[in-house]
N, CA, C and O atoms as a DFTB+ gen file, in Angstrom:
392 C
 N C O
     1  1     129.906     139.480     -16.921
     2  2     128.830     140.195     -17.506
     3  2     128.424     139.623     -18.844
     4  3     127.273     139.758     -19.259
     5  1     129.371     138.979     -19.530
     6  2     129.047     138.376     -20.831
     7  2     128.029     137.258     -20.691
     8  3     127.172     137.079     -21.556
     9  1     128.125     136.491     -19.582
    10  2     127.180     135.383     -19.419
    11  2     125.758     135.901     -19.221
    12  3     124.793     135.298     -19.690
    13  1     125.643     137.055     -18.502
    14  2     124.328     137.662     -18.292
    15  2     123.723     138.129     -19.607
    16  3     122.538     137.928     -19.869
    17  1     124.555     138.755     -20.425
    18  2     124.093     139.180     -21.721
    19  2     123.676     138.005     -22.633
    20  3     122.658     138.048     -23.323
    21  1     124.509     136.969     -22.597
    22  2     124.163     135.767     -23.357
    23  2     122.885     135.095     -22.872
    24  3     122.069     134.630     -23.667
    25  1     122.728     135.055     -21.552
    26  2     121.483     134.481     -21.014
    27  2     120.275     135.312     -21.368
    28  3     119.219     134.756     -21.671
    29  1     120.393     136.623     -21.341
    30  2     119.247     137.490     -21.659
    31  2     118.893     137.364     -23.116
    32  3     117.707     137.299     -23.441
    33  1     119.867     137.325     -24.022
    34  2     119.543     137.172     -25.448
    35  2     119.070     135.761     -25.769
    36  3     118.266     135.580     -26.683
    37  1     119.553     134.755     -25.035
    38  2     119.007     133.412     -25.274
    39  2     117.543     133.308     -24.872
    40  3     116.739     132.716     -25.593
    41  1     117.191     133.887     -23.713
    42  2     115.798     133.909     -23.298
    43  2     114.947     134.722     -24.270
    44  3     113.809     134.362     -24.572
    45  1     115.521     135.827     -24.754
    46  2     114.779     136.631     -25.735
    47  2     114.524     135.852     -27.015
    48  3     113.441     135.956     -27.590
    49  1     115.478     135.090     -27.465
    50  2     115.307     134.301     -28.651
    51  2     114.240     133.241     -28.455
    52  3     113.431     132.988     -29.347
    53  1     114.242     132.622     -27.277
    54  2     113.220     131.609     -26.943
    55  2     111.812     132.259     -26.914
    56  3     110.838     131.690     -27.408
    57  1     111.743     133.472     -26.314
    58  2     110.455     134.164     -26.246
    59  2     109.947     134.541     -27.624
    60  3     108.755     134.400     -27.897
    61  1     110.820     135.014     -28.497
    62  2     110.411     135.356     -29.873
    63  2     109.939     134.141     -30.628
    64  3     108.931     134.188     -31.332
    65  1     110.685     133.026     -30.478
    66  2     110.311     131.808     -31.168
    67  2     108.975     131.267     -30.655
    68  3     108.137     130.848     -31.453
    69  1     108.769     131.270     -29.364
    70  2     107.501     130.809     -28.825
    71  2     106.327     131.700     -29.242
    72  3     105.246     131.203     -29.558
    73  1     106.549     133.019     -29.240
    74  2     105.530     133.952     -29.685
    75  2     105.141     133.685     -31.136
    76  3     103.958     133.670     -31.475
    77  1     106.112     133.481     -31.962
    78  2     105.887     133.189     -33.366
    79  2     105.091     131.869     -33.540
    80  3     104.137     131.799     -34.316
    81  1     105.507     130.854     -32.809
    82  2     104.788     129.582     -32.860
    83  2     103.357     129.724     -32.357
    84  3     102.425     129.197     -32.964
    85  1     103.187     130.434     -31.255
    86  2     101.852     130.631     -30.693
    87  2     100.945     131.396     -31.631
    88  3      99.774     131.045     -31.781
    89  1     101.474     132.456     -32.278
    90  2     100.657     133.228     -33.219
    91  2     100.270     132.404     -34.432
    92  3      99.142     132.503     -34.914
    93  1     101.200     131.583     -34.936
    94  2     100.882     130.719     -36.084
    95  2      99.792     129.702     -35.683
    96  3      98.853     129.453     -36.439
    97  1      99.934     129.138     -34.510
    98  2      98.956     128.145     -34.012
    99  2      97.573     128.797     -33.861
   100  3      96.566     128.203     -34.245
   101  1      97.522     129.989     -33.316
   102  2      96.263     130.691     -33.166
   103  2      95.657     131.033     -34.543
   104  3      94.450     130.894     -34.742
   105  1      96.472     131.463     -35.456
   106  2      95.947     131.823     -36.777
   107  2      95.377     130.610     -37.492
   108  3      94.358     130.702     -38.176
   109  1      96.051     129.459     -37.325
   110  2      95.513     128.227     -37.934
   111  2      94.205     127.784     -37.309
   112  3      93.283     127.385     -38.020
   113  1      94.110     127.849     -35.995
   114  2      92.938     127.336     -35.288
   115  2      91.791     128.320     -35.269
   116  3      90.659     127.929     -35.555
   117  1      92.025     129.559     -34.950
   118  2      90.935     130.498     -34.724
   119  2      91.020     131.767     -35.528
   120  3      90.058     132.535     -35.546
   121  1      92.115     132.021     -36.187
   122  2      92.321     133.333     -36.801
   123  2      91.824     133.495     -38.216
   124  3      92.159     134.481     -38.873
   125  1      91.047     132.575     -38.697
   126  2      90.628     132.627     -40.090
   127  2      89.260     133.314     -40.279
   128  3      88.802     133.447     -41.414
   129  1      88.625     133.736     -39.229
   130  2      87.327     134.405     -39.353
   131  2      87.418     135.814     -38.826
   132  3      88.493     136.278     -38.445
   133  1      86.286     136.497     -38.802
   134  2      86.240     137.887     -38.344
   135  2      86.640     138.013     -36.885
   136  3      87.349     138.952     -36.525
   137  1      86.204     137.090     -36.037
   138  2      86.548     137.115     -34.619
   139  2      88.054     137.004     -34.437
   140  3      88.626     137.729     -33.623
   141  1      88.714     136.112     -35.177
   142  2      90.126     135.963     -35.062
   143  2      90.872     137.188     -35.520
   144  3      91.894     137.537     -34.927
   145  1      90.392     137.864     -36.568
   146  2      91.023     139.106     -37.043
   147  2      90.934     140.185     -35.963
   148  3      91.908     140.895     -35.713
   149  1      89.775     140.310     -35.326
   150  2      89.604     141.322     -34.315
   151  2      90.487     141.038     -33.102
   152  3      91.077     141.957     -32.535
   153  1      90.579     139.761     -32.702
   154  2      91.454     139.407     -31.570
   155  2      92.907     139.697     -31.883
   156  3      93.610     140.272     -31.052
   157  1      93.362     139.325     -33.031
   158  2      94.748     139.585     -33.449
   159  2      95.019     141.058     -33.517
   160  3      96.090     141.501     -33.103
   161  1      94.090     141.836     -34.023
   162  2      94.268     143.294     -34.096
   163  2      94.368     143.922     -32.718
   164  3      95.255     144.739     -32.470
   165  1      93.463     143.548     -31.814
   166  2      93.516     144.074     -30.463
   167  2      94.797     143.672     -29.727
   168  3      95.380     144.472     -28.996
   169  1      95.217     142.446     -29.925
   170  2      96.442     141.974     -29.269
   171  2      97.650     142.715     -29.830
   172  3      98.549     143.085     -29.075
   173  1      97.687     142.938     -31.146
   174  2      98.822     143.622     -31.760
   175  2      98.891     145.063     -31.276
   176  3      99.981     145.553     -30.981
   177  1      97.791     145.737     -31.190
   178  2      97.800     147.109     -30.704
   179  2      98.267     147.192     -29.240
   180  3      99.044     148.076     -28.880
   181  1      97.795     146.285     -28.426
   182  2      98.222     146.246     -27.028
   183  2      99.722     145.976     -26.904
   184  3     100.416     146.646     -26.139
   185  1     100.208     145.008     -27.646
   186  2     101.622     144.658     -27.610
   187  2     102.483     145.812     -28.096
   188  3     103.540     146.085     -27.526
   189  1     102.034     146.493     -29.151
   190  2     102.788     147.641     -29.661
   191  2     102.793     148.765     -28.643
   192  3     103.786     149.482     -28.526
   193  1     101.743     148.928     -27.928
   194  2     101.694     149.997     -26.887
   195  2     102.706     149.687     -25.802
   196  3     103.448     150.572     -25.375
   197  1     102.747     148.411     -25.341
   198  2     103.741     148.019     -24.320
   199  2     105.155     148.206     -24.822
   200  3     106.006     148.737     -24.109
   201  1     105.411     147.776     -26.044
   202  2     106.736     147.922     -26.617
   203  2     107.176     149.391     -26.715
   204  3     108.304     149.740     -26.364
   205  1     106.263     150.238     -27.199
   206  2     106.558     151.652     -27.306
   207  2     106.821     152.289     -25.936
   208  3     107.719     153.118     -25.785
   209  1     106.029     151.891     -24.957
   210  2     106.198     152.436     -23.619
   211  2     107.566     152.011     -23.027
   212  3     108.272     152.822     -22.428
   213  1     107.917     150.733     -23.207
   214  2     109.194     150.264     -22.644
   215  2     110.394     150.898     -23.355
   216  3     111.389     151.230     -22.711
   217  1     110.307     151.064     -24.651
   218  2     111.420     151.753     -25.366
   219  2     111.533     153.210     -24.923
   220  3     112.633     153.715     -24.696
   221  1     110.397     153.874     -24.805
   222  2     110.408     155.247     -24.331
   223  2     111.007     155.363     -22.934
   224  3     111.804     156.265     -22.676
   225  1     110.633     154.462     -22.033
   226  2     111.200     154.459     -20.687
   227  2     112.690     154.227     -20.712
   228  3     113.434     154.847     -19.951
   229  1     113.138     153.328     -21.594
   230  2     114.597     153.053     -21.707
   231  2     115.329     154.314     -22.173
   232  3     116.365     154.671     -21.611
   233  1     114.802     154.981     -23.184
   234  2     115.489     156.176     -23.709
   235  2     115.463     157.285     -22.673
   236  3     116.473     157.958     -22.471
   237  1     114.339     157.490     -22.018
   238  2     114.287     158.574     -21.012
   239  2     115.228     158.255     -19.838
   240  3     115.936     159.142     -19.359
   241  1     115.241     157.003     -19.375
   242  2     116.119     156.675     -18.258
   243  2     117.565     156.727     -18.672
   244  3     118.419     157.015     -17.834
   245  1     117.885     156.464     -19.922
   246  2     119.286     156.543     -20.404
   247  2     119.751     157.983     -20.410
   248  3     120.933     158.252     -20.195
   249  1     118.854     158.903     -20.651
   250  2     119.247     160.325     -20.635
   251  2     119.777     160.695     -19.252
   252  3     120.759     161.428     -19.142
   253  1     119.141     160.198     -18.205
   254  2     119.520     160.548     -16.856
   255  2     120.598     159.633     -16.275
   256  3     121.459     160.098     -15.527
   257  1     120.566     158.350     -16.604
   258  2     121.474     157.399     -15.965
   259  2     122.724     157.078     -16.798
   260  3     123.701     156.565     -16.252
   261  1     122.713     157.364     -18.087
   262  2     123.866     157.114     -18.981
   263  2     124.370     155.667     -18.855
   264  3     125.475     155.425     -18.368
   265  1     123.551     154.726     -19.295
   266  2     123.865     153.318     -19.209
   267  2     125.115     152.987     -20.045
   268  3     125.294     153.554     -21.123
   269  1     125.961     152.099     -19.578
   270  2     127.052     151.556     -20.403
   271  2     126.445     150.666     -21.511
   272  3     125.291     150.248     -21.421
   273  1     127.219     150.398     -22.517
   274  2     126.720     149.668     -23.688
   275  2     126.234     148.261     -23.284
   276  3     125.170     147.845     -23.742
   277  1     126.963     147.527     -22.456
   278  2     126.556     146.164     -22.078
   279  2     125.250     146.171     -21.303
   280  3     124.439     145.261     -21.471
   281  1     125.026     147.154     -20.472
   282  2     123.734     147.232     -19.746
   283  2     122.605     147.580     -20.725
   284  3     121.488     147.074     -20.616
   285  1     122.919     148.436     -21.662
   286  2     121.926     148.856     -22.679
   287  2     121.495     147.634     -23.493
   288  3     120.313     147.465     -23.791
   289  1     122.470     146.777     -23.853
   290  2     122.134     145.575     -24.621
   291  2     121.256     144.611     -23.798
   292  3     120.319     144.010     -24.324
   293  1     121.567     144.480     -22.537
   294  2     120.784     143.603     -21.679
   295  2     119.351     144.158     -21.533
   296  3     118.380     143.402     -21.570
   297  1     119.238     145.471     -21.369
   298  2     117.908     146.064     -21.220
   299  2     117.071     145.932     -22.483
   300  3     115.854     145.758     -22.420
   301  1     117.736     146.015     -23.630
   302  2     116.980     145.813     -24.900
   303  2     116.498     144.365     -24.980
   304  3     115.382     144.114     -25.435
   305  1     117.316     143.415     -24.550
   306  2     116.888     142.013     -24.541
   307  2     115.699     141.833     -23.582
   308  3     114.749     141.117     -23.897
   309  1     115.754     142.464     -22.450
   310  2     114.628     142.379     -21.502
   311  2     113.358     142.980     -22.085
   312  3     112.273     142.435     -21.884
   313  1     113.473     144.103     -22.810
   314  2     112.342     144.672     -23.462
   315  2     111.769     143.728     -24.505
   316  3     110.552     143.600     -24.638
   317  1     112.639     143.078     -25.230
   318  2     112.186     142.090     -26.230
   319  2     111.426     140.952     -25.556
   320  3     110.374     140.536     -26.042
   321  1     111.944     140.451     -24.454
   322  2     111.292     139.394     -23.699
   323  2     109.926     139.848     -23.217
   324  3     108.930     139.155     -23.426
   325  1     109.870     141.024     -22.564
   326  2     108.614     141.524     -22.017
   327  2     107.568     141.799     -23.073
   328  3     106.383     141.548     -22.852
   329  1     107.992     142.319     -24.235
   330  2     107.036     142.588     -25.297
   331  2     106.451     141.323     -25.860
   332  3     105.265     141.292     -26.189
   333  1     107.239     140.278     -25.983
   334  2     106.724     139.017     -26.472
   335  2     105.812     138.338     -25.461
   336  3     104.801     137.744     -25.838
   337  1     106.155     138.420     -24.199
   338  2     105.298     137.903     -23.164
   339  2     103.957     138.658     -23.162
   340  3     102.896     138.047     -23.035
   341  1     104.018     139.976     -23.301
   342  2     102.792     140.799     -23.378
   343  2     101.950     140.415     -24.565
   344  3     100.722     140.423     -24.482
   345  1     102.577     140.083     -25.659
   346  2     101.842     139.683     -26.859
   347  2     101.074     138.374     -26.611
   348  3      99.901     138.262     -26.967
   349  1     101.729     137.413     -26.012
   350  2     101.082     136.158     -25.716
   351  2      99.957     136.307     -24.712
   352  3      98.872     135.755     -24.898
   353  1     100.217     137.063     -23.634
   354  2      99.204     137.273     -22.597
   355  2      98.009     138.052     -23.163
   356  3      96.860     137.711     -22.881
   357  1      98.271     139.087     -23.953
   358  2      97.133     139.865     -24.495
   359  2      96.329     139.045     -25.471
   360  3      95.105     139.170     -25.513
   361  1      96.982     138.204     -26.264
   362  2      96.259     137.356     -27.201
   363  2      95.352     136.392     -26.415
   364  3      94.202     136.188     -26.804
   365  1      95.835     135.811     -25.346
   366  2      95.040     134.889     -24.544
   367  2      93.885     135.661     -23.852
   368  3      92.764     135.156     -23.781
   369  1      94.153     136.846     -23.359
   370  2      93.127     137.620     -22.664
   371  2      92.023     138.016     -23.610
   372  3      90.846     137.870     -23.282
   373  1      92.383     138.524     -24.800
   374  2      91.378     138.959     -25.757
   375  2      90.602     137.751     -26.308
   376  3      89.419     137.861     -26.633
   377  1      91.269     136.625     -26.406
   378  2      90.576     135.417     -26.902
   379  2      89.518     134.953     -25.918
   380  3      88.441     134.511     -26.318
   381  1      89.827     135.055     -24.617
   382  2      88.862     134.625     -23.614
   383  2      87.712     135.656     -23.461
   384  3      86.573     135.280     -23.186
   385  1      88.024     136.945     -23.642
   386  2      86.994     137.966     -23.423
   387  2      86.133     138.229     -24.635
   388  3      85.025     138.746     -24.493
   389  1      86.601     137.892     -25.820
   390  2      85.851     138.230     -27.028
   391  2      84.954     137.095     -27.501
   392  3      84.261     137.235     -28.508
C-alpha cells in the first residue's frame, strides 16, 4: 500500500508542477490584458468549485465509510490531481471560448 500512496503523491506533485508552469506560461503570453484576467478568473472559479465539490464528497463519504488513514491520504492525493487537471482544462476551455 505504501507504493500506491507514493505513486499517488508523485503524480500529484507532477500535476501541481505542470499546473504552475502552465499558469505562468499563460500569464506571460496572454494574461497581461483584460481578456487574460477574465480567463484566469473564470478558470480559477471553476477549479475552486471542483475542488470544493471533491473535498465535500470526500468528507461526506468518510462519514459513512470510515476510511482508514492510508486510504484517506491516497484520496486526498487524487483530489489534488483532479483539481489541477480541472484547472488546466478549464483554462484551455475558457481561452478557446473567450
